[in-house]
TORFIVEX-386889 format. One record per residue (C-alpha): residue number from 1; residue in three letters; z negated, y negated, x. Coordinates in pm, 1 decimal, padded with zeros to 6 digits. Example, Ala and Ser with C-alpha at 12.3 -4.5 7.8 and 13.67 -1.06 7.14 Angstrom:
  num  residu        pz        py        px
    1     ALA  -00780.0   00450.0   01230.0
    2     SER  -00714.0   00106.0   01367.0
This chain:
  num  residu        pz        py        px
    1     UNK   02917.5   02075.8   02301.8
    2     UNK   02925.0   01807.6   02028.9
    3     UNK   02957.1   01926.0   01670.8
    4     UNK   03283.9   01852.5   01495.8
    5     UNK   03290.9   01633.7   01188.3
    6     UNK   03374.9   01938.1   00973.9
    7     UNK   03073.9   02125.7   01111.9
    8     UNK   02837.9   01839.0   01031.0
    9     UNK   02985.7   01800.0   00682.2
   10     UNK   02941.4   02171.0   00612.8
   11     UNK   02579.3   02161.1   00730.7
   12     UNK   02460.5   01846.3   00553.3
   13     UNK   02392.2   02007.7   00210.5
   14     UNK   02169.2   02264.5   00386.0
   15     UNK   02012.2   02032.0   00644.0
   16     UNK   01925.4   01773.8   00378.3
   17     UNK   01870.4   02019.0   00093.7
   18     UNK   01831.6   01885.3  -00257.7
   19     UNK   02004.0   01853.3  -00593.1
   20     UNK   02313.6   01667.9  -00470.8
   21     UNK   02475.0   01398.8  -00264.3
   22     UNK   02789.6   01246.7  -00121.1
   23     UNK   02892.4   01117.0   00220.9
   24     UNK   03196.9   00948.6   00368.4
   25     UNK   03325.0   00841.5   00709.0
   26     UNK   03591.5   00575.1   00761.8
   27     UNK   03758.1   00491.6   01092.9
   28     UNK   04005.8   00210.3   01155.1
   29     UNK   04029.5   00148.8   00783.1
   30     UNK   04113.6   00509.2   00693.1
   31     UNK   03885.9   00764.5   00526.3
   32     UNK   03848.4   01064.3   00758.3
   33     UNK   03576.6   01239.9   00557.1
   34     UNK   03480.7   01228.1   00188.5
   35     UNK   03249.9   01499.3   00062.7
   36     UNK   03027.3   01548.3  -00241.4
   37     UNK   02816.0   01849.1  -00340.1
   38     UNK   02549.2   01970.4  -00580.4
   39     UNK   02444.8   01807.9  -00905.1
   40     UNK   02394.2   01455.6  -01032.9
   41     UNK   02190.2   01610.9  -01317.3
   42     UNK   02039.1   01955.0  -01257.3
   43     UNK   01929.0   02016.2  -01617.1
   44     UNK   02273.0   01947.3  -01762.2
   45     UNK   02464.6   02086.4  -01462.7
   46     UNK   02661.4   01765.9  -01411.9
   47     UNK   02826.8   01780.7  -01067.4
   48     UNK   02781.1   01511.8  -00805.5
   49     UNK   03124.8   01366.3  -00724.4
   50     UNK   03258.1   01064.5  -00530.4
   51     UNK   03265.3   00883.1  -00866.6
   52     UNK   02899.0   00954.9  -00950.5
   53     UNK   02708.9   00631.1  -01007.1
   54     UNK   02405.6   00585.8  -00785.1
   55     UNK   02115.2   00346.8  -00729.5
   56     UNK   02193.1   00208.9  -00382.0
   57     UNK   01861.1   00020.7  -00387.4
   58     UNK   01810.7  -00208.8  -00085.3
   59     UNK   02174.4  -00191.0   00025.2
   60     UNK   02201.6  -00443.5  -00259.9
   61     UNK   02054.4  -00711.8  -00032.3
   62     UNK   02377.7  -00764.2   00162.3
   63     UNK   02572.7  -00808.2  -00163.2
   64     UNK   02323.8  -01070.2  -00280.2
   65     UNK   02366.0  -01253.3   00050.5
   66     UNK   02745.5  -01222.5   00034.9
   67     UNK   02737.0  -01381.4  -00311.6
   68     UNK   02507.2  -01654.6  -00181.4
   69     UNK   02730.4  -01738.5   00114.9
   70     UNK   03045.9  -01735.5  -00095.4
   71     UNK   02906.3  -01963.9  -00365.5
   72     UNK   02653.2  -02183.2  -00183.7
   73     UNK   02827.5  -02176.5   00157.3
   74     UNK   02490.9  -02186.5   00335.1
   75     UNK   02133.8  -02094.3   00234.5
   76     UNK   02024.1  -02455.5   00283.3
   77     UNK   02192.8  -02539.7  -00047.6
   78     UNK   01913.8  -02344.5  -00219.0
   79     UNK   01614.5  -02500.2  -00041.5
   80     UNK   01526.2  -02752.9  -00313.2
   81     UNK   01548.1  -02490.7  -00587.1
   82     UNK   01332.7  -02258.0  -00378.3
   83     UNK   01063.8  -02523.1  -00329.3
   84     UNK   01038.5  -02557.0  -00707.1
   85     UNK   00982.8  -02179.6  -00739.8
   86     UNK   00706.8  -02173.9  -00474.5
   87     UNK   00463.9  -02452.2  -00557.6
   88     UNK   00171.2  -02293.3  -00373.6
   89     UNK   00247.7  -02187.0  -00014.0
   90     UNK   00257.2  -02465.9   00242.8
   91     UNK   00456.0  -02499.4   00453.4
   92     UNK   00716.0  -02342.4   00228.0
   93     UNK   00974.1  -02100.2   00368.6
   94     UNK   01341.4  -02196.9   00369.8
   95     UNK   01610.8  -01997.3   00191.4
   96     UNK   01756.4  -01889.4   00527.0
   97     UNK   01418.7  -01740.5   00617.6
   98     UNK   01422.7  -01542.1   00294.8
   99     UNK   01766.6  -01402.9   00384.6
  100     UNK   01633.7  -01299.1   00726.4
  101     UNK   01299.4  -01151.9   00609.0
  102     UNK   01110.4  -01426.0   00792.7
  103     UNK   00957.9  -01601.7   00491.5
  104     UNK   00594.4  -01497.5   00529.6
  105     UNK   00581.0  -01408.6   00158.7
  106     UNK   00397.2  -01092.1   00058.6
  107     UNK   00608.2  -00827.5  -00108.5
  108     UNK   00567.0  -00856.1  -00483.4
  109     UNK   00607.1  -00489.4  -00564.9
  110     UNK   00335.8  -00400.7  -00312.2
  111     UNK   00111.1  -00659.6  -00477.5
  112     UNK   00130.9  -00470.6  -00806.7
  113     UNK  -00083.6  -00196.3  -00650.3
  114     UNK  -00345.0  -00454.0  -00554.3
  115     UNK  -00340.2  -00567.4  -00916.1
  116     UNK  -00422.2  -00211.5  -01025.1
  117     UNK  -00082.3  -00103.8  -01151.1
  118     UNK   00012.5   00267.0  -01114.6
  119     UNK   00343.4   00346.1  -00945.6
  120     UNK   00493.7   00478.6  -01271.0
  121     UNK   00416.0   00159.4  -01465.0
  122     UNK   00688.6  -00074.4  -01580.0
  123     UNK   00759.4  -00372.2  -01354.1
  124     UNK   00956.4  -00629.1  -01550.6
  125     UNK   01141.5  -00944.7  -01459.1
  126     UNK   00867.6  -01155.0  -01620.9
  127     UNK   00599.3  -00978.2  -01417.9
  128     UNK   00796.0  -01037.5  -01099.1
  129     UNK   00825.9  -01408.0  -01176.1
  130     UNK   00453.5  -01436.8  -01243.9
  131     UNK   00360.8  -01267.6  -00916.5
  132     UNK   00598.1  -01490.8  -00718.9
  133     UNK   00471.6  -01803.6  -00893.8
  134     UNK   00105.9  -01719.8  -00823.9
  135     UNK   00150.0  -01710.8  -00444.7
  136     UNK  -00101.9  -01946.1  -00284.7
  137     UNK  -00068.4  -01854.6   00081.1
  138     UNK   00169.6  -01694.4   00328.1
  139     UNK   00134.1  -01386.6   00544.8
  140     UNK   00245.4  -01588.8   00850.7
  141     UNK   00420.0  -01913.7   00941.7
  142     UNK   00780.4  -01897.5   00814.4
  143     UNK   01041.6  -01830.1   01079.9
  144     UNK   00795.8  -01692.9   01336.2
  145     UNK   00789.8  -01322.8   01246.7
  146     UNK   00983.8  -01051.7   01067.3
  147     UNK   00835.3  -00868.1   00769.1
  148     UNK   01035.1  -00666.6   00517.0
  149     UNK   00988.9  -00826.3   00175.7
  150     UNK   01185.9  -00738.4  -00136.5
  151     UNK   01103.5  -01054.7  -00324.4
  152     UNK   01288.5  -01261.8  -00062.1
  153     UNK   01613.8  -01130.1  -00205.2
  154     UNK   01492.2  -01133.8  -00563.5
  155     UNK   01439.1  -01507.5  -00518.6
  156     UNK   01776.7  -01560.3  -00350.6
  157     UNK   01957.7  -01383.0  -00633.3
  158     UNK   01770.7  -01585.1  -00896.0
  159     UNK   01842.7  -01911.2  -00715.8
  160     UNK   02215.2  -01841.3  -00677.9
  161     UNK   02234.0  -01761.8  -01048.6
  162     UNK   02043.1  -02081.3  -01134.3
  163     UNK   02266.1  -02295.4  -00910.6
  164     UNK   02588.1  -02146.9  -01047.7
  165     UNK   02476.2  -02131.1  -01410.8
  166     UNK   02584.5  -01766.5  -01441.4
  167     UNK   02410.7  -01425.8  -01423.3
  168     UNK   02385.5  -01273.9  -01077.9
  169     UNK   02571.2  -00960.1  -01188.4
  170     UNK   02865.9  -01165.8  -01308.8
  171     UNK   02874.6  -01357.9  -00981.1
  172     UNK   02859.3  -01037.6  -00774.8
  173     UNK   03140.3  -00885.3  -00976.0
  174     UNK   03365.7  -01186.7  -00946.6
  175     UNK   03301.2  -01285.0  -00586.4
  176     UNK   03220.3  -00956.1  -00409.9
  177     UNK   03300.0  -00635.8  -00600.1
  178     UNK   03641.3  -00739.1  -00734.4
  179     UNK   03739.5  -00885.9  -00400.3
  180     UNK   03643.9  -00567.3  -00215.9
  181     UNK   03800.0  -00331.9  -00471.8
  182     UNK   03463.9  -00183.7  -00575.7
  183     UNK   03592.5  -00088.9  -00919.7
  184     UNK   03278.0   00057.6  -01077.0
  185     UNK   02998.5  -00114.3  -00880.5
  186     UNK   02774.6  -00319.3  -01105.0
  187     UNK   02444.1  -00500.6  -01122.7
  188     UNK   02205.9  -00275.7  -01321.0
  189     UNK   01849.0  -00380.4  -01240.6
  190     UNK   01671.7  -00143.0  -01483.2
  191     UNK   01599.8   00170.3  -01276.7
  192     UNK   01511.3   00368.7  -01588.5
  193     UNK   01872.6   00345.7  -01708.9
  194     UNK   02116.2   00468.5  -01442.3
  195     UNK   02485.0   00423.6  -01528.7
  196     UNK   02653.5   00758.7  -01583.8
  197     UNK   02322.9   00940.0  -01626.8
  198     UNK   02262.2   01033.1  -01262.1
  199     UNK   01906.9   01160.7  -01207.1
  200     UNK   01694.3   01103.6  -00898.4
  201     UNK   01458.2   01385.1  -00801.6
  202     UNK   01127.0   01438.6  -00627.3
  203     UNK   01016.0   01767.6  -00477.6
  204     UNK   01149.5   02014.8  -00223.7
  205     UNK   01349.8   02339.7  -00210.5
  206     UNK   01022.7   02528.9  -00165.5
  207     UNK   00834.7   02362.0  -00450.5
  208     UNK   01126.5   02283.7  -00678.3
  209     UNK   01262.6   01949.8  -00798.0
  210     UNK   01161.1   01731.7  -01090.5
  211     UNK   01308.7   01405.2  -01220.3
  212     UNK   01151.5   01101.4  -01058.2
  213     UNK   00999.7   00841.6  -01289.2
  214     UNK   01108.6   00482.1  -01225.4
  215     UNK   01045.8   00183.0  -01451.1
  216     UNK   01106.4  -00098.0  -01202.8
  217     UNK   01338.4  -00382.5  -01293.2
  218     UNK   01494.9  -00501.2  -00969.6
  219     UNK   01698.6  -00812.2  -00897.1
  220     UNK   01893.3  -00930.6  -00596.6
  221     UNK   01672.5  -00708.8  -00382.7
  222     UNK   01780.3  -00366.5  -00511.0
  223     UNK   01960.2  -00391.5  -00845.8
  224     UNK   02313.0  -00263.0  -00769.8
  225     UNK   02456.1   00071.6  -00878.3
  226     UNK   02770.6   00204.1  -00711.5
  227     UNK   02946.5   00531.2  -00638.2
  228     UNK   03069.0   00672.9  -00307.8
  229     UNK   03422.0   00547.8  -00374.5
  230     UNK   03287.6   00196.5  -00433.8
  231     UNK   03109.4   00208.9  -00099.1
  232     UNK   03424.0   00338.9   00072.4
  233     UNK   03609.2   00039.6  -00071.9
  234     UNK   03346.6  -00192.6   00081.5
  235     UNK   03388.9  -00033.2   00424.5
  236     UNK   03769.2  -00054.7   00401.8
  237     UNK   03743.7  -00420.2   00298.0
  238     UNK   03521.2  -00490.0   00599.6
  239     UNK   03779.3  -00336.1   00831.6
  240     UNK   04076.4  -00507.7   00666.9
  241     UNK   03912.1  -00851.0   00701.0
  242     UNK   03750.5  -00796.0   01042.5
  243     UNK   03948.2  -01072.9   01213.4
  244     UNK   03891.0  -01334.9   00941.1
  245     UNK   03592.4  -01558.1   01029.1
  246     UNK   03563.7  -01659.7   00662.6
  247     UNK   03556.8  -01303.5   00528.0
  248     UNK   03245.8  -01189.9   00342.6
  249     UNK   03120.7  -00954.4   00612.1
  250     UNK   03205.1  -01196.2   00893.5
  251     UNK   02976.4  -01451.7   00731.7
  252     UNK   02700.6  -01193.7   00691.3
  253     UNK   02721.8  -01127.5   01066.0
  254     UNK   02638.8  -01487.0   01164.0
  255     UNK   02384.2  -01495.9   01452.3
  256     UNK   02021.5  -01478.9   01338.9
  257     UNK   01723.2  -01625.5   01522.0
  258     UNK   01361.2  -01712.6   01465.8
  259     UNK   01264.3  -02081.1   01457.7
  260     UNK   01207.8  -02084.2   01833.2
  261     UNK   01563.7  -01962.4   01896.5
  262     UNK   01470.3  -01602.4   01979.4
  263     UNK   01737.0  -01361.0   01848.8
  264     UNK   01630.8  -01160.9   01542.0
  265     UNK   01728.4  -00808.0   01449.1
  266     UNK   01759.2  -00861.2   01073.3
  267     UNK   01965.6  -01113.2   00881.7
  268     UNK   02150.6  -01159.7   00551.8
  269     UNK   02052.5  -00814.4   00426.2
  270     UNK   02165.4  -00632.0   00740.5
  271     UNK   01980.2  -00459.8   01021.9
  272     UNK   02145.4  -00534.5   01355.4
  273     UNK   02079.6  -00234.8   01580.2
  274     UNK   02252.0   00036.4   01780.8
  275     UNK   02336.0   00404.8   01758.2
  276     UNK   02445.6   00600.2   02064.7
  277     UNK   02471.4   00274.0   02253.7
  278     UNK   02708.8   00119.9   01997.8
  279     UNK   02617.1  -00204.3   01826.7
  280     UNK   02577.2  -00141.8   01454.1
  281     UNK   02491.7  -00315.4   01130.7
  282     UNK   02366.8  -00141.8   00820.4
  283     UNK   02085.4  -00070.5   00581.6
  284     UNK   01904.8   00209.2   00404.2
  285     UNK   01802.5   00215.8   00040.8
  286     UNK   01522.2   00404.8  -00124.2
  287     UNK   01330.2   00449.3  -00447.9
  288     UNK   01152.7   00749.8  -00593.1
  289     UNK   01425.3   01013.1  -00610.2
  290     UNK   01693.6   00804.7  -00440.0
  291     UNK   01803.1   00765.8  -00077.0
  292     UNK   02111.1   00587.0   00054.6
  293     UNK   02251.6   00452.4   00380.7
  294     UNK   02547.8   00265.6   00520.4
  295     UNK   02619.9   00218.6   00889.2
  296     UNK   02901.2   00018.0   01050.3
  297     UNK   03007.0  -00015.7   01414.4
  298     UNK   03248.5  -00307.0   01440.9
  299     UNK   03382.3  -00238.5   01791.1
  300     UNK   03461.0   00123.9   01700.9
  301     UNK   03581.4   00029.1   01351.0
  302     UNK   03365.1   00314.0   01226.5
  303     UNK   03163.3   00333.4   00902.8
  304     UNK   02937.3   00599.8   00751.8
  305     UNK   02796.7   00608.6   00397.3
  306     UNK   02548.9   00854.7   00248.9
  307     UNK   02400.9   00893.9  -00101.6
  308     UNK   02131.3   01151.8  -00187.2
  309     UNK   01960.4   01187.4  -00526.2
  310     UNK   01644.9   01330.5  -00369.3
  311     UNK   01391.1   01236.4  -00103.1
  312     UNK   01543.1   01301.1   00238.6
  313     UNK   01637.7   01118.8   00560.1
  314     UNK   01973.8   00946.7   00502.2
  315     UNK   01954.6   00765.3   00835.0
  316     UNK   01950.0   01092.9   01029.8
  317     UNK   02243.2   01224.4   00825.3
  318     UNK   02442.2   00906.5   00893.0
  319     UNK   02371.2   00924.6   01264.7
  320     UNK   02484.6   01288.5   01278.3
  321     UNK   02813.6   01195.6   01110.8
  322     UNK   02846.6   00892.3   01338.2
  323     UNK   02805.5   01108.6   01649.7
  324     UNK   03052.1   01370.4   01525.9
  325     UNK   03313.0   01104.4   01447.8
  326     UNK   03283.1   00987.5   01810.3
  327     UNK   03277.3   01347.7   01944.9
  328     UNK   02937.6   01289.5   02102.5
  329     UNK   02605.9   01472.5   02102.8
  330     UNK   02318.6   01327.0   01906.8
  331     UNK   02031.6   01205.6   02124.9
  332     UNK   01705.6   01407.6   02105.3
  333     UNK   01472.5   01304.9   01821.0
  334     UNK   01220.7   01032.8   01891.7
  335     UNK   00884.1   01153.5   02022.0
  336     UNK   00687.8   00838.2   01943.6
  337     UNK   00664.1   00588.0   01659.3
  338     UNK   00993.4   00428.6   01555.1
  339     UNK   01097.8   00149.9   01321.6
  340     UNK   01343.3   00254.8   01052.8
  341     UNK   01616.2   00040.3   00899.4
  342     UNK   01395.1  -00071.6   00614.4
  343     UNK   01150.8  -00226.0   00859.2
  344     UNK   00884.4   00042.8   00840.5
  345     UNK   00668.9   00206.8   01106.1
  346     UNK   00749.3   00579.7   01097.5
  347     UNK   00542.0   00855.7   01252.9
  348     UNK   00799.2   01125.8   01343.3
  349     UNK   00560.3   01421.4   01319.4
  350     UNK   00459.2   01343.3   00962.8
  351     UNK   00747.8   01129.3   00839.1
  352     UNK   00495.9   00887.2   00693.2
  353     UNK   00616.1   00528.1   00678.7
  354     UNK   00426.2   00201.8   00656.6
  355     UNK   00558.0  -00152.1   00619.1
  356     UNK   00522.9  -00347.8   00940.1
  357     UNK   00541.4  -00702.6   01062.1
  358     UNK   00725.6  -00756.7   01389.6
  359     UNK   00681.5  -01050.4   01622.6
  360     UNK   00993.6  -01211.4   01775.6
  361     UNK   00937.2  -01024.2   02103.6
  362     UNK   00936.0  -00692.2   01922.0
  363     UNK   00559.6  -00633.7   01923.9
  364     UNK   00430.7  -00483.7   01601.0
  365     UNK   00132.2  -00600.6   01400.5
């Protein structure tokens, strides 16, 4: 018999044990579950609430793309500015290919390891610009493959700000957050300074938890902080504007293809997939000590959001809530390799994840 939504909500703090978290479920524009537990700061015993600010990490990408589409109308308006930022690679990717993770660029944060930088080292805006500007070749021909790449969205955010003559955070606030009623969401790229003092943790219940060290300065790829209530507002805005072809989310859902016309599974900061046979869009977010997820099924008018300030599997938690909201059983866990929402190869037995590149036909390299 399927678990009820209340049963899943009661079990989540134990199933995904850690310092704290918050989840919500919205159906047909109404919140049917809103639950927070544990601590945003263990040392100071600050509770985790629906108003606790949180690093949503890569969920930021859809907000960058929403700002882009609202201000520039189409990515093509940024192509000339992009060419000036990428003097080396030829042929150069187009802005649309950045938005769809088809650029062929190598991820700049991954490149820091090849340059000898430890994971705890600072990664500043200037360093990011230098790494992007030094690119002399591409990983593959733009528009022919999918490969998850943070700097695609860092570039898009920078280019929108350059075109509009205003900071990206100001543009996001004016054209996305205010419109959606996300009252406290903000662009805060410095991961060492979390609004409200929320702490992300590494460790486990068996070994204990310790604050995670982050000194990365993100941009349009992962620089937004928001609370559960902000994310609920986004889901309610999506539902309220579902029949408007010019609404922010409607524009993010525009069909995505590779250059040869083959449909693609990622576009404008959203993974287009399925859960329990229902077509979904969504994204996960992750950094040391931080895990987040949002999942939306348009036909069912169903949304799930999860925020965890520790290292766990937010996607599994979201799917459990999704199934309970539909009064269905969860399918058995995968027995072979899977691709998660961040575009990584995941080995289920170990949980280890590796960035992958996918060909248009779904084959993995």
